[in-house]
C-alpha positions in Angstrom: 42.9 86.1 86.0 44.7 88.4 88.6 48.3 88.7 88.4 50.2 88.5 91.5 51.7 91.8 93.1 55.3 92.1 93.5 56.8 91.8 96.8 57.0 95.1 98.8 60.7 96.4 99.1 60.6 96.0 102.8 60.1 92.1 103.1 62.9 92.0 99.8 65.1 93.8 102.2 64.5 91.4 105.1 64.6 88.2 103.3 67.9 89.8 102.1 69.4 90.3 105.1 68.1 87.1 106.7 70.4 85.1 104.3 73.2 87.5 104.2 74.0 88.5 108.1 74.7 84.9 109.4 77.1 84.7 106.6 78.7 88.0 107.4 78.8 86.7 111.3 80.5 83.7 110.4 83.1 85.2 108.3 83.7 88.0 110.9 84.4 84.9 113.5 86.9 82.8 111.5 88.7 86.4 110.7 89.0 87.1 114.2 90.3 83.3 115.0 92.8 83.3 112.3 94.1 86.8 113.1 94.7 85.9 116.8 96.2 82.6 116.1 98.7 84.8 113.8 99.3 87.3 116.9 100.1 84.8 119.2 102.9 83.0 117.1 106.4 83.7 117.9 109.3 83.8 115.5 111.9 80.8 115.9 115.1 81.8 115.9 116.7 78.5 116.4 118.5 76.8 113.4 117.5 73.4 112.5 120.1 71.0 114.5 120.6 67.5 112.6 122.6 66.2 115.4 119.8 66.5 117.9 117.3 64.8 115.5 119.9 62.2 114.7 120.2 61.3 118.4 116.4 61.3 118.9 116.0 58.9 116.1 118.9 56.6 117.5 117.5 56.8 120.9 114.1 55.4 119.6 115.1 52.8 117.3 
């Protein structure tokens, strides 16, 4: 009975890249998406005005 030969290093490399590259591309996409969202966000300097909220609540109800 003949023992199977081990896979060639090249096929192991291609198989590994086949699984790793899509995951890396996906994480890079999410990283760009979230970083872009953070850069577009501007700080809010206005304080909370409870009178405005009360006025809105009373107008609705």
